[in-house]
C-alpha positions as CSV (number, residue, x, y, z in Angstrom):
1,M,0.0,0.0,0.0
2,R,2.9,2.3,0.9
3,V,4.5,1.7,-2.6
4,A,1.2,2.5,-4.3
5,A,0.9,5.8,-2.4
6,T,4.5,6.7,-3.3
7,M,3.8,5.9,-6.9
8,A,0.7,8.0,-6.9
9,V,2.5,11.0,-5.4
10,T,5.3,10.7,-8.0
11,A,2.8,10.5,-10.8
12,L,0.9,13.5,-9.5
13,C,4.2,15.5,-9.4
14,V,4.9,14.5,-13.0
15,L,1.5,15.7,-14.0
16,V,1.8,19.0,-12.2
17,M,5.2,19.7,-13.8
18,A,3.9,18.8,-17.2
19,G,0.8,21.0,-16.7
20,C,3.1,24.0,-16.0
21,S,4.8,23.9,-19.4
22,T,4.1,26.8,-21.8
23,Q,2.5,26.6,-25.2
24,G,5.0,25.3,-27.8
25,E,7.2,23.5,-25.2
26,S,7.3,19.9,-24.6
27,V,6.6,18.4,-21.2
28,F,10.3,18.6,-20.5
29,G,10.9,22.0,-22.0
30,G,10.7,23.8,-18.7
31,W,13.8,21.9,-17.4
32,G,16.3,23.5,-19.7
33,G,14.4,25.2,-22.5
34,G,16.1,22.8,-24.9
35,T,15.1,21.7,-28.4
36,R,12.7,18.9,-29.0
37,D,15.7,16.6,-29.6
38,Q,17.2,17.6,-26.3
39,D,13.8,17.1,-24.6
40,R,13.6,13.6,-26.1
41,V,17.0,12.8,-24.7
42,A,15.9,14.1,-21.3
43,S,12.8,12.0,-21.6
44,E,14.9,8.9,-22.4
45,E,17.2,9.6,-19.4
46,L,14.1,9.5,-17.2
47,A,13.0,6.2,-18.6
48,A,14.5,4.4,-15.6
49,E,12.1,6.4,-13.3
50,P,8.4,5.5,-13.0
51,S,6.3,6.8,-15.9
52,I,2.6,7.7,-16.0
53,N,2.0,4.6,-18.1
54,Q,3.2,2.5,-15.1
55,F,0.4,4.0,-12.9
56,E,-2.5,2.9,-15.0
57,E,-3.8,0.8,-12.2
58,I,-4.2,3.9,-10.1
59,G,-7.5,5.1,-11.5
60,A,-7.3,8.7,-10.4
61,V,-4.0,9.3,-12.1
62,A,-4.5,7.5,-15.4
63,S,-8.2,7.7,-16.1
64,G,-9.4,10.8,-14.2
65,G,-11.2,8.6,-11.6
66,P,-14.6,7.1,-12.1
67,L,-15.1,8.7,-15.5
68,E,-14.1,7.1,-18.8
69,D,-11.9,8.7,-21.6
70,V,-13.6,9.4,-24.9
71,S,-11.5,8.3,-27.9
72,F,-11.3,10.1,-31.3
73,E,-10.2,9.2,-34.8
74,F,-7.2,10.9,-36.4
75,D,-7.7,14.6,-37.0
76,S,-11.4,14.4,-35.9
77,V,-13.7,15.8,-33.3
78,Q,-16.6,13.6,-34.4
79,L,-18.1,11.4,-31.6
80,S,-18.3,7.8,-32.8
81,E,-20.9,5.3,-31.7
82,D,-18.4,3.9,-29.2
83,A,-17.7,7.5,-27.9
84,M,-21.4,8.1,-27.5
85,E,-21.7,4.9,-25.4
86,V,-18.9,6.2,-23.2
87,L,-20.6,9.6,-22.9
88,E,-23.8,7.9,-21.9
89,R,-22.1,6.1,-19.1
90,N,-20.3,9.3,-18.0
91,A,-23.6,11.2,-18.0
92,A,-25.2,8.4,-15.9
93,W,-22.4,8.8,-13.4
94,A,-22.8,12.6,-13.4
95,A,-26.6,12.1,-12.7
96,T,-25.8,10.1,-9.6
97,H,-23.2,12.7,-8.4
98,P,-25.1,16.0,-9.0
99,G,-22.7,18.1,-7.0
100,N,-19.5,17.1,-8.7
101,R,-17.8,19.2,-11.3
102,I,-16.1,17.7,-14.3
103,E,-13.2,19.0,-16.3
104,V,-12.8,17.7,-19.9
105,E,-9.2,17.6,-21.1
106,G,-8.6,17.6,-24.9
107,H,-5.6,15.5,-26.0
108,C,-4.0,14.7,-29.3
109,D,-1.3,12.5,-30.7
110,E,2.1,14.0,-31.5
111,R,1.5,14.6,-35.2
112,G,0.8,18.2,-36.3
113,T,2.1,21.5,-34.8
114,S,1.7,22.3,-31.2
115,E,-0.7,25.2,-32.1
116,Y,-2.9,22.9,-34.3
117,N,-3.0,20.2,-31.6
118,L,-3.9,22.7,-28.9
119,A,-6.8,23.9,-31.1
120,L,-7.9,20.3,-31.9
121,G,-7.7,19.3,-28.2
122,A,-10.0,22.3,-27.4
123,R,-12.5,21.3,-30.1
124,R,-12.5,17.7,-28.8
125,A,-13.1,18.8,-25.3
126,R,-15.9,21.1,-26.5
127,A,-17.5,18.2,-28.5
128,V,-17.6,16.1,-25.3
129,V,-19.1,18.9,-23.2
130,D,-21.7,19.4,-25.9
131,G,-22.5,15.7,-25.9
132,L,-22.8,15.6,-22.1
133,V,-25.1,18.6,-22.1
134,A,-27.3,17.0,-24.7
135,L,-27.5,14.0,-22.4
136,G,-28.7,16.2,-19.5
137,V,-25.5,17.2,-17.6
138,D,-25.7,20.9,-16.5
139,S,-23.2,22.9,-18.4
140,D,-22.3,24.9,-15.3
141,R,-20.7,21.7,-13.9
142,L,-18.4,21.3,-16.9
143,S,-15.1,23.0,-17.8
144,T,-12.6,22.4,-20.6
145,V,-8.8,22.6,-21.0
146,S,-6.7,21.5,-24.0
147,Y,-3.3,19.9,-23.6
148,G,-2.8,19.2,-27.3
149,E,0.1,16.7,-27.5
150,E,1.7,17.8,-24.3
151,L,0.5,15.1,-21.9
152,P,0.6,11.9,-23.8
153,L,-0.8,8.7,-22.3
154,C,1.7,6.8,-24.4
155,K,5.0,8.2,-25.6
156,D,6.0,5.7,-28.3
157,A,5.8,6.9,-32.0
158,N,3.5,4.2,-33.4
159,P,-0.1,3.9,-34.5
160,D,-1.3,2.2,-31.3
161,C,0.1,5.0,-29.1
162,W,-1.2,7.7,-31.4
163,R,-4.7,6.1,-31.1
164,R,-4.4,6.0,-27.3
165,N,-3.4,9.7,-27.1
166,R,-6.4,10.9,-29.2
167,R,-8.8,11.4,-26.4
168,A,-10.8,13.6,-24.1
169,R,-10.1,12.8,-20.5
170,L,-12.9,13.5,-18.0
171,V,-11.7,14.3,-14.5
172,D,-14.0,14.3,-11.5
173,L,-13.1,17.6,-9.7
174,G,-15.4,16.7,-6.7
175,T,-17.8,19.1,-5.1
176,D,-17.4,22.8,-4.6
């Protein structure tokens, strides 16, 4: 149990540091302001340390808690049938937790410019919010943020990782 708590705190620190990066920088850009190649080297040097992918069993870190991620196709903001089923389950959870606020994070894969991916992430988050509102969730409970490509769930450059990174992550912010 102690190991799980330590892993959760480490993952939270990684997420907080990653969220502090500025537009156009990679997650590691704030550590030295280096180029993307230098940042990739820094990332590889940290490979021996725990990564966010190793914490997937800790629901609050990897999945946002009790809510499910909504997946998207490449360069798309369209909600598929599978995405609508996930939205319905998330809306049902929201109905049973009427005081909880939900943040919808828009994420993209690494392809495309940082600016494009930030805009695409924002549009994905907005599509999910619109879907939840259509399913009866009060819009005052929902907020959005776009991380573009900056907080990948998977860091490998392959189609499976790209697919996993194209998502909207729903985070239970609890009650006010």
